[in-house]
N, C-alpha and C positions, 0 to 999 in steps of 0.2 A: 479534366474539371470535377473529377469525383472527390479529390482531396483538396480542401481550401488551406491556404497558407495562414499561419497565425503570426506572421510577422508584422511589426509596425513600421518597416522601413518605407521610405517615400515610393521606391520603385516597385515593391510588392503590393503597396496599397493601389498604386495605379494599374497593375495588372489585375486586381480584383474588380477595380472599377470598371475596365475594359470587359471584363467577363460578364459583370451584371449588365452592361448595355447590350451584349450579346445575347444572354439569356431574356432580358426584357423584351427584346424585338420578337422572339419566338413565344413567349408568354402571352404577349398581347394578341398574337394571331391564334393562339390556342385557348384564349380565355373562355370563348363560347363552348368549345368541347368540354372542357373543364367543369363549366357551369351545369352542362346535362349530365355529366358523370356523377357529380355530387359525391365524390369521394370522401369529402372531409380531410382534416389534416392527418388524422391517422391512417386512412387509405392511402393517401398520397406518400406518407413515409414508407408504408409498407413496400409498395411497389417500386419506389425510388431506390429504397435500399437494396433490392433484388439487383438493381442496375449497378449500384456502386460495388457490390460484393461480386458481381458477375465479370467475366471477361468477354472481350468483345466477340469471340467466336461463339459463346455461350448465348448471347443476344440474337446474333444473326440466325441461329438455328431454330429460332421460335417461329410460330406461326405470325404471319403479318399482322392480323388485329392484335395478338398478345403482345407482340414486339411494340407497336404503337402505344399501347396502353402503358407498358412501363416506361417508355421513353417521355410520354406526355406527363407522367407523374414524376419523372426525375426533372424535366424542365421546371415545373412548379416547385418542386422540393428545392433544387439548387437557388432559384430566385428568392425564396424565403431565407434560406441558408445564407446567402450572399448579403442580403439586407442585414441579418443579425451580425454576421461576421464584421461588416463595414462599421455599423454602430459600436460594436465592440471595441474596435480599433480607435474609433473617435472617442470615446469614453475613456479608454485606458490612455492614450495618448495626451488627451486634455487633463486628465488628473495628474499625470507626470510633469506636464507644462505647468500646472497650477502649483504643485508641490515645489517644483523648482523655483519658481518665481518668488513663493513666500519664504523659502529658505534663502534665497539671495537677499530678499529685502530685510529678514532678521539679521543675517550677517552685516550687512551695511549699517543697520541701526546699531549693532553691538561696536562695530569699529569706531562709531562716532560718538560712544557713550561718554568718553573722557571730555570731549569738547562741549557735549550738551550739560554734563555735570558742573563744568566750569561756568557755563551760561546761567545755569540755575542758582549756583551759590552767589554769582554776582547779583542777580535779581533778588534772592532772599535777603542778602547783605543791604541791598538798597531800600527793599521795603522795610526791614527791621530797624536800621540806623537812620536810614534817611528819611522814611516816611512815617512808620508808626511811632518811633520815638519821638519825633517832632509834633506828630499829632497829639500824643499824650501831652507833652508840654504846652501845646496851644491850648488843650482843654483845660490843663490846670490853671493858665493865665486867665482863660475866659470865665473860670468860675469862682476866681478870686473877687470876693465882695469889697475887699479893701481898696482896690484899684479903680480909678475912674475909667471911662471908655476910652479917653485919649492916651491914658497910660498902657492900657490893654493892647490898643493898636500898636503903640511904639515897640512894646515888648515883643509882640507876635512878629512884626517885621524884623527885630533884631535876631530872634530865633531863626527865622527864614535867611537871613544873610550869613549867620554863622554856621549854617549847616554843611559841613565840608563834604559830605556824601553827595548831597544834592548839586554842589558845586562842581564835584570832581566828574560827574557825568554830565556831559553835554548832550544836547538833543540828538547829535549825530550817534553817539554810542547807545543811547536808548533806542533809537530806531534800529541800528544794527543787532542789538540785543532781541527786540521784539521780532525781527526778521528771522533770527536764528531760530527762536522758539516755535515761530509759525512754521517754518520748514521743517523742524522736527516733528510737530504734531499732524502735518499733512500728510497725504498719500501719494504726493507728487512723484516720489522715488519709486513707489510701487507701479505706478502707471508707467514711468519710464523703463523699468525692467519689463514689464509686459510688452511694450512696444519694441524694445530690442529683441526680444525672443520670439516674437510673433511670426516673423518671415520663415523660421525654422518649423513652425508649428503648420504654417500655411500649407506646406508642401504635403503634410500628410492629411489635413483636415478638408482643405477647399476642395478636393476631387470628391470627396464623399459628400460635402453639402451640395456640389452640384448635381450628384447622380441619384441621390435617394430623395424620395418624395416623402414628406412627413404629414401627419394629420396634427391638427392643433386644437386643444380645448379653448372655450371662449376666453379663459384668462390668459392664453399665450398669443392672442391674435397680432399684437403689435409685434412679438418676436418673429411669428411667422411670416408677417409682412416684410420684415426685414431679410429674412432668409429667402423669400421669393424674389426680392429686389438683387439679392446676391446672385441667385442663380440666372436671372434674367441678364445682369450685367456680365455673366461669366466670371465673377470674382473682381472685375475692373470697376470699383466703386469710386465715388468722389464725394464731394461735401453734400450731394443732394440725396445721399442713402438716409433712410429713415433712422430716427434716433429716440423714438418714443419708448422704446423697450429699455433704454438705459436709465440708470438713477441720475438725479440731478448732479451728483459729483462726477459720475462718469461722463455726462454730457459736457461739463466744465473741461475736464481733461482732454477730450477729444477735440475740442475747438478752442483750446488755449492760445492766447495771443493772436486770434483771429486766423489760425492755420488749422486746417482740418488733418489730424492724423490718420491716415488709412491704416497703418499697422496697428494703432492701438485700438481702432474701431473694430477690425477684425478678431483681434484677441479677445475683447469684451463679448463681441458677438458669439464667439465659440464657446467661452465659458457660460454665457446665458444659454446657449443650445445643451450644453452638458447639463447643467441644473435642471433645465425643463424636461430632459429625457428621463432624468432619475426620478423627478417628482411625479412624473406621469403626465405632464401638461402637454407634452409632444410624443406622438406614438407613430407606429407604421401601420400601414393596411396589410402589407404583405410580408408577414414575419412570424415566427413562432414564439419569440421572447418579448417583443416590444409593442405588441397589439393593445389598443384600449382596454381597459379593465373590463368593460361592458362584455367584450369578445370572449373572455373566460368564463362569464357567468350564463346562468339560464337567460334566454331571450326575453326582454320585457314583455313583449307581446304574448308569449307563452306563460310567462309568470302571472301576467293579469288574468289571463283566460283559465289556467289549471293550478291556480295558487292553492286551494284546499288540498287537491291531489298530491301536489308536490311537497307541501308541509307533511302530510300524513306519510308520504314514501319516506321522507328523511327523518321521520320521527322528531319533528320540532313542534308539535302541538303547544308543548308547554311555553314556548317562546313566542306563540303568535302576538301576544299583546304586550307592547313595550312597556306600557305603563305599570302592568303587574309584575313583570320582569324587575323593572328598576325598584319598585316598591319592596319586593322580596329582597333584592341585593341591599337596598337601604337598611332593611331591618337586621339582616345578618352582618353588615359591615358596622353597623352602630352597636349592637351587642358585642362585637369582637373587641372594639374599643374600651367598652366598659369593663369587659373580663381581662383584658390585657393591663389596664390600669389599676384594677382592683388586685390583680395579683402583685403588682409592683408596690402599691401602696401597703398592702398587708404582709409584705416581706416574703411572699412565696416563690419568687423569682430571684434567686441569688446569683444569676448569671448576668445580670443587667446592671451597668454602672454608669452613674450620671457624672459628668464633668461640667466645667464651666460653659464649653462648647459642645453641646450635644451629649451622646451616651455612646456606650461600648456594650457589646454582648459577647461574652466569652464562650467558647465551645466546650461543653462538660467532657472531661477525659473520660475515655473508656476503662473499665475495669478490666484488669488482667484477669486470664482464665487459663488454668492449666489444661492443656489438651494432650491427649495421647497421640505419639506419633503414628503417621499413617503408613510409615515405609513398608510394613510387612504385607500390606494389602496390595502393592503393586509388584509387578513382575521384577525379577532380579536382574534381567537385561537392563543395561543404561541406555540403550539405543533401540528404536523401534524404527524400521524403514518407513519412509513416507508413503510407499506405495501400498504396504500393509495398512497404514492408518486408513488411507482413501478407500481401498477395497473392502475394509471391515466395516467402515461407515456406510458404503454404497450396499452392502449386503443387508443391512438393518434398514436402511431408509429408501434405497432406490433413486438416490439423487441423479445417477446418470441418465436415467430415463427423461429427464427434463431438458437434456441436450438434445433438442430436436431440430432437424435442417429447418433454415429460415423459411423456405418454400415447402408447401404442401405437396407440390408436384415437381416433376422434373429432377429427382436425385435419385441415387443409387444406394439408398439405404444408409444406415448408420455407420460410422467408422468403427474400428475394433476398440475394445475397452482400454487397450495399453495406449492408442493414440489420444484418447480423452484425457487419461491420466497424465501423459506427457504435456498436452497442453495446459492442464491445470497448473501442474508444477512449474513449467516454463514461464507461465505469466504471473502466477501467484508467487513464486519465489524470485522474480525479476531476473531470471536467467536468460530469457529471451527464447523465442520460437526457433531460431536457426541453430544456436547453440545447443539447443535442447535436442533437436533433430540429430545433431552430430555426435552427442553422446548418449543417444538412446537407440542402440542397435535392436532390431532391424528396421526401425521406423524412418521413412525417407522424409526429407525437408518439405517436399512438394505435398506428400500426403498429411503432414501435421499442419502446415499452412492451409491447406484447404478445410481440414476439419475446423480449426480455429476461425478460419473467415465465415464459414457457413453456419456452424453449430454453436459458436460462443457468443451470443447475443446478451445484452443487459438483462433482458426478459428471462432468458434460460438460466443464467447465473443466479438471478433473484430467486426463481422458482425453486432451482436446486438448493440454495441456501434455505428456503423456507421448509424443504423436505427435512433438513438436518434439525431445524429448529422445532418442528413437529415432534420429531422424537425426543429431543431434549426436554421439551415441554410436558412430556409424559412421564419422564424419569423422576423418581423420589428424591435422589441424592441431591440434584440443584436446588429444590424446595426448602432444604434445610437452611438454606442462606436468607430466605425471606424473613424479614422481620415480622410481618403481619400476614399470616396465611389467608389465602384468597384475595389478597390485595397486591397488585403489580406496582412496585415502584421503580421507574425507570429514570435514566439520566442520559445526557448528551454533552459531548465536549469536542474541540477541535484542536487538531495538531498540525503543527506547521512542517512541511516538507520542501525541500530545495528542488528546484527545477532547472536544469541545464540547457533546455531546448526552447525555441520559440513558443510560447503559450499566452494566449490572451487572458487566461485566468491567473497567469503568475504575476506577481507584483514585487517590487523591491521593498524590503523591511531590514535595516540595519540590526534592529534588535534580534530578528531570528535568523537572518541569512547572510548578515555582513554586506558585502557588496553585492551579493547575488540575489536571485528573486526566487520566489516560492508559492505554494498554494496552500490551502487549508484542507484537511481532510477531517469532515464532521461525522462522529460514529455516535451511534445509539446503542445503549446497553440497558439491561434490567438487573435486579438484585442478584438473579441467578448466574450473571456473568454471559449472559446469551446476548451476542452481537446482532441485532436484527435489522439494522439499516445504516448505510454509510453513503457520502456523497462527497463530491471534491468541487470546491469554487474558490474564487479569488481570495487570496490573504488578506486583502483591504476590505472585504465584505464583511458585515456584522453578521453573526451566526443566528441572530433572533430570525432573520429573513427566511431561514430554512427550517425553523423549528417545526412549525405546524405540518410541513411536507414530509417530515420524518416520522411524525406522531401517527399521521393518518397513511403512511405508507404500507404498513405490514397486517397481514390478516392472522397471523400466528400469535404475535406477542401484543397484547392489548394492554395500553396503559392505564392506571387508575389515577397515579400522581407521578409528575415529571418533575425533576430538577435541572437546572443548569447553572452555570455562573453568571457573573454580570454581563458577560458578551451575549449570552443567548437570551437576555431579558430585553423587553420593552413593556410600557403600560399596555399597549394593544394586545400583547400575548395572553394578558390575564382574561380580558374580554373574549378573545377568540378561543382560548382552551375551555373557557365555561361553555361556550355554545356547542363545541365539539365534544364535550363529556369527559374532559380531563381536568384534574386539579393540578394547578400550576404551582410549584413551591421552589423558586429560585434560591439560589446560596449567595449571599452578599458579603464581600470582605468589609465593606464599610457601609454598614446598614444605616447610619445615621445620615448619610448622604442623599439617600432616597426620599423622593417626595411623596408624602402620604395624602391621601383624598378622602373626602367625605361628601354627602349629598347635601344640598341646600336645605333641605327640609329640616336638618339639625342645626342651622345656623343660629338659633336663639338658645340652644342648649348651653348651660353654663360648663365651661371646659377649663376652668381656672385651677382645679385640682388636679387635672389630667397630667401625668408626667409624658405621656406619648400623645401627641396632638396632630391634628392634620394641617396642611399646609395651603391646600386648595380645594376647590369644589369641583364636583364632577358637572359637565356640560350635558344635563339630560335633554335639553331641548335639541342639541345637536344631534344627540343619538337617536331620539324619536323621529327627527326630520329624515334620517337615511335608514330607519329600521328596515324598510322594504329591501334596500341593497343589502344589507347584513344579512338578512335570511336568505338572499339569492346566493350570496358567496357561501353560506353555510349548507347549501342545497347542491353538493357534488353529484355527479352521475353514478348513482349507486348500482349495485348488482340487481337490485330489484327492478330498476328500470330495464336493464338488458333481459332478464327473465320474462318480463311482461311483453316486451316487444318480441321475444322469440315465440312466444306462446301464441301471439296474435298472428305471426307469419306462418306458424307451423300447418295451418288449415289450408293454406295456399302454396302455390309453387310446383316445381318439379319434383319426383320422387327423391331424387339425390338431395334437394333442399330441405325435404321432410325428414330425411334420414339424418342430415347433418344437425338439424335443429333438436331432434330427439338425442341424439348423442351431446349436444351442448347443454340441454336441459338436465341430462342426467350426470353432467359433469365428467363424461369419459374423456374428453379432451381435457389434459391436465392444466393447461394455462389459459386464463380468460382473454389475453392478448391474441393467442393462437387461434382461439374459438372465433374472435372477431375478425382476424385475417382470413380464416378459411370461410368464414361466412361471407365475407366481400367477394372472395373469389366465385363461390358458387352463385351469388345473386347477379354479379356481372355475366357470368356464363349464361344464366337463366335469361337476363335480359336480352343478351346479343341473339340466343336461340330463338326467342319470341319476336 
């Protein structure tokens, strides 16, 4: 149960559902204990990972109280992870199901295009020659003042009698033509495809919907009611199933010809569940990834009680009044419109060209510069051993000191330097741990695996990387690459990599992987070519969802202005980056397609002479309505909060606790997460002894 499967095969899904039910029974029994421990999710993960990394004999040798603490945390951790894993399976499977149905529907429409074109040609010919031409002749007769009324009627009757097109199309042909076009324009074929594919999808999704309990926002109450009905009936639903969550077209399709289509109903239910989870109207209580948004923010009660203090700690005093903030943005945005249009009208902007449909902006070419060759500055040797590179960097940065044991106790010291080097090379060069051990004499396979298991955590690797970045940040040579001294311009972009094993992050993309599947690796760099953050996510996800996470991740490289391509952009990123102190400058391939905004206060301004005009207005009232929630989001748990808490606790507790707090406040424990982990251990030991 330590390692969860990433497969979406029905048999594997049912195995994890059974695991969830097993863990859930124990979790419910231990819930009062967890509530008293108040470990929080970080504490649960810390103790649970000790269980995941340890072997059975290492757990059984622990003291009883400590062993139970770790196992209780492990059960809670697995309960959360299984929920996340199963919801990932649900989303991934349903996305593939939806894409497959849409693709098949498009193929069917493409195959029928000849028949549809013939029907349309017949209809156009009938309208042109049989209807419009006759109507034009009738109109001419009616307007002829030389004819009497009786003569007009006779001529109109003659025109209708002589119309060959009208005579050639009898009522049955017209009815058939109408039925053909109605069928082409309807979604009936799409519903049939969904129904035919539903059974295959039910094998994956039905067990998950029966096992996972969702929390619903008020807007999803009808969908939640349908899901509860599905669970109570154990998936065996009939025409009594709730249909309020369906659109009118969906309801018609489900009950077509008086027959209730169970397969189609389930397919539409699954797709609605997928959409609600992605939009955040369906959430999970026991989860790391799919909790309600409020669960990730400062508690509302605490926010109302300590709002001035929290605003001050997060340095957000300038954003306290939404009316003032929006007024300032209104002024700045309006000035920029005036400046941009003035430059265009005065001919000061030679890079913009206007066409009948929009405009284009050309990128100015860089001037060529003659640079002296740098070859004589480098060693004459063509190759430098990787071990020498790692050892030299370690001598100047001490990055290896960050590779600390996962636990603060119960370990036998650090591994030899050569073992750490072998682990870094084996993983970083994708050689593999076992193969690396075989080619690295005298390192044994068990020694290397133990070092990687206990010392190579994500936190340790990030901390070691920060050590290297701190050194490079102090060097003068990389600063020559900065266009504006004193201002850090950073960028981020994704790269696709193929994955050949089961992974819930991997998606099919013919453009990038052919018939295989892969993931996106999203990396952050600055002008000096310092790579300061990277993460991996689904190749189907938009990069913009991870942009703020990367910008706020690193304490060494601080961005002043950040650029992405169109995949890293949404309108919300502009607002978010403004609140967090970054200037956002995306690079667009087709700038003319972007939608520009302006505030409603400028609605009466004469914009007739503007070349660049806004297309929409900002919804100020909506922003003001949710301003408190926006500030709650912009108030993450800062290090100031940690220091303030440690200072309050330092005056009480055991001598060991006071010593630890002194060390933490001085920063002698190198990694903040390790300080928190060690602090939680001491606090629990103190509470147990007292």
